[in-house]
N, C-alpha and C positions, 0 to 999 in steps of 0.2 A: 281546859276544864277537867280533862281526864286525869290531870295530876293532883287534883284536890283530894285530900284524904277523908273519906267517909267510910263507915263500916260496910262490909260486903252485904250484910243483911239489908241495910237501908238502901244501898245502891240497887239491889235487885228489885226494889219497888218503884224505881224511877223509870220514866220513859226512856231517857238516855241522858248522859252527862253533857252531850252536845246542846241539848235544849233546856238545860236548867241554868238559872242565874244565881248569883251569890246569896241573895236574901232567901231564895227558896231552899238552896242546898243547906244553909246553916241555920235557918229558922223554921220555915213552914214545913219542909220535908221531915226533919227530925220530929217535930211536934205531930205532924200527920201520921208518921210511922207509929208513934206511941198510941195515938188514938186508934189506929188500925189494929194494933195488937189488942187493945182493950175491947174494941167492938167485936173482934173475932172470937174472944173468949165467950161472949154471950150470943154468938151466931147471928149477929145483926148484919143485915145485908148492906152492900155499898149504896143501893138505891135509897134505903132508909136514912143513911147518913147524908146523902145529897138533899133529900127533902128537909131534913133538920137544918141543913145549912141555908136553905131558902128562907125558912122562917126566921132564923137568927139574922140573916142579912137584911130582911125586910124590917125587922125590929131596929137594926142599926140605922137604916135609912130614916125611919121615923124620928129617931133621936136628933137628926140634923135639922129638923123643922124648928127647933127651939133656939132662940138667941141666948143661949146659956152655955158657956164653955164647959161646965161640968157635965151637963147632959150630952153635949157634943162629944166629949172625951169618952163617955160611956158608949156612944155610938161607934167611935173609933175602935174601942176594945171589942165590941160585938162584931164589927166587920172583920177584924183580925181573927176572931174565933170562927166566924163563918168560913173564912178562907182556909183555916186550918182543917176544917171539916171537908172542904172542897178538895184539899190535898189528900186527906185520909181516905175518901171514898175510892179514888183511883188507885191509891197504894194498896188498899184492901182488896180491890178487884184483881190487881196484878199478883198479890200475895196468895190469894185463894183460887184464882181462876174464875171467879164469879163475875164474868163479863156478859152483859146483855145489851141488845140494841137499844132498849128503853133506857138503860143506864147511861149509854153514850149520849142520848138526846137530853136526858135530865141534867147530866153534868154540864152539857153545853149551854143550857138555858138558865142554870142556877144564878150565874152572875148577872144575867139580864134582869131577873127579878130584883136583885139587890139594887142595881143602878136605877131601875125604874122608880123604886121607893126613894132613893137618894135624890134623883132629879125632881120628882114631885115635891119632896120636902123643901128643897132649895127654892123652887118656884113659889110654893105657898108662903115660905118665909119672906121672900122678897116682893111678893105681889103688892103689899101696901105702899111701897116706894117706887117699884118699877112698873106696876100695872101689867097689862097684857104683854108688854115687851119681854119680860123675863120668860114667859111661857113660849114665845116665839124663839128666843135664844136657846131655851132648853130643848125645844123640839128639834131645832137644826143641829144642836150639839149631839143629841141622842141619835139622830140619823147617822152622823159621822162616827160616833162611838161604835155603833153596830158594825159599820164597815171596817173600822180599825180592828175590833176584836175578831171579826170573821176572817179577815185576811191574815192576821197573826196566827190564828189557829190553822188556817189552810197551809201557810208556808211551813209551819212547824211539822205538820203531818206529811207534807211533801218531803221534807228533809228526813224524817223518820222512815219513810217508804224506801228511800235509796240507801239509808244507813242500816236498817234492820229488816227490811223486807215487809211484805204485806202483813205478817203476823204482828209486827211491832208498830204499825201505823193504823190510824183511823181515817185515812184519806178516803173520801167518798166520790163516787162517779154517778152523776145524775141519771144517765140512762139505766143503770143497774138499779138505782133506787126506785125509779119509775116502774120497772118491771116487777120488783118486789111489792110495790104499792098496789099494783093491780091484783095481786094474789090475796091481799087482805080484805076482810069483810067488815063493813061498817057495823054489822049486827054483832059479830063475834070478836072483832078486834078494834072496837071504837076508839079507845084511848090511844093505842099504838098508832092507828091509822091517822088520827088527828095530829099527833106529834110528828108523824112521818110527812104529813102534808106541809107543815112548816119547815121541816128539815130539808125537803126537796127544794123548796124555794130558797132556803139558805144556801144550799150547795150550788144551785143554778146561779145565784148572785156571785159566789166566789169564782165560778167558771167564767162568767162574763168579763170579769176584771183581769183574767189571765189567758187571753187568746193564744199567745205564743207558747205558753206552757201546755195548753190543750193540744196544740199542733205537735209539740214534742212528744207528748204522751201517746198521741195517735200513731206516730211513727213507731214507738216502742211496742204498741199493741199489735200493729199490722205487720211490721217487718222483723220484729224480734220476739214474736209469740208472747208478748206481755212480760218478757223477762229482760230487764236492762242488763247489758254486758258489764262485766266487772270494771273495765277501764272507765266506763261512763259513771258508774256508781261512785268510784273514788274521786273522779274529777268533779262531779256534781257536788259532792259533799264539801270539797274544798271551796267552791264558789258560794255555796249556800250557807256555810258555817258562819261567816261574818254577819249575815242577816239575822241570825238567831237572837242576838242581843236586842234587836229592834222588835222582834216578835214578843219578847219578854216585856219590854218597855210598854208596848201597846196592849198588853194583857191585863195586868193588875198592879204590880208593885209601884211602878213609876207614877201611874195615874192616881193611886191612892195616897202616895206621899204628897202629890200636888193638892189633892182634895183636903188632906189634913191640914196642910199649911194654910189653905184658903180659909178654913174655919178658925185656926189659931189667930189669924190677923183680922177675923170678922169681915172677910170679903169673899163669901162663897161664890159669887158670880165670876170671880177670877178663875175658878176651876173650869168653867165653860170656855173661857178665853184660852186657857192652856190647851184644852182638847182641840179647839178649832185651829189653833196655830201650831204649836210645837208638835203635837201628836199627828196632825194631818200632814205636816211636812215629812215626818218619819214615814207615814203611810205611803205618800207619793214616791219618796225615794226608794222604799222597799219594792213597790210595784215596778217602777222603771228599771231598777237594777235586776230584779228577778227575770223580768220579761226579756231584758237585753241578753243575759247569758243563756236563757232558754232558746232564743233564736239562734245563737251560735252553736249550741249543742244539737239543735235540730239539723243543721247543715252537716255537722260531723257525723251524726247518726245515719243520715241518708247516704253520705259518701262511703261510710264503713260497710253499709249493707249491700252495696252494689257489687 
């Protein structure tokens, strides 16, 4: 991916070329970059853009309730618009340095609001023929959707940690989050503390699914003073890089292509099936593969430290 030609200005607003995919590099990131330049002229904050994307994404979801392809197509365009804003907020934050903990949390939850609206609309649309069954299917799919998105985000930030260091990654560690949480006041920091409550649970869920990675990180923290050696960083990136395509597939573009196809053929329930089968297979493969090479690296790190 590093050989793909994009402008240096655009590339400076990306997290890394390792973690970007084709559709993002040549569609969403260029559009997001132009939105970021536009909003920067009016001193509009990244958080404001994120909030706007939430409302646009919810409006997109509502459009999928109607069994009308024209209205569904409008929903598709709105969802693309929302995602271009979701790209722009991060690019603007990196461009201007306007990064905040609240912004990180808002950005992480924006897509959840979109898909809650989409799931509810699909279920309402199919209730007359499916009854309560579609709500059960939607609830189960939504549960696995949250796991897929959470682990894709986690593995991406792990990769960025060993590629660019702590400054280039948003990888969280629940004990530190809990310590910071104790310092917040419900009276003076109500909104942030509320969001942080959910974010701690989100991070704990990621950590529970990655026990061998947690062990590897504990070795780095205790035996390497929280600084991974260079040989390890290079070797880890080599192993982790092939998984980045799966993190992208589990995040937005692949699932949205499947969503759009399901509406074009008037079988929206098929999207739930796609998530439960194809995307869950990707998730399981990603977890098993990542845990396997983390176990190997743990042994190497321990032997090197002796």
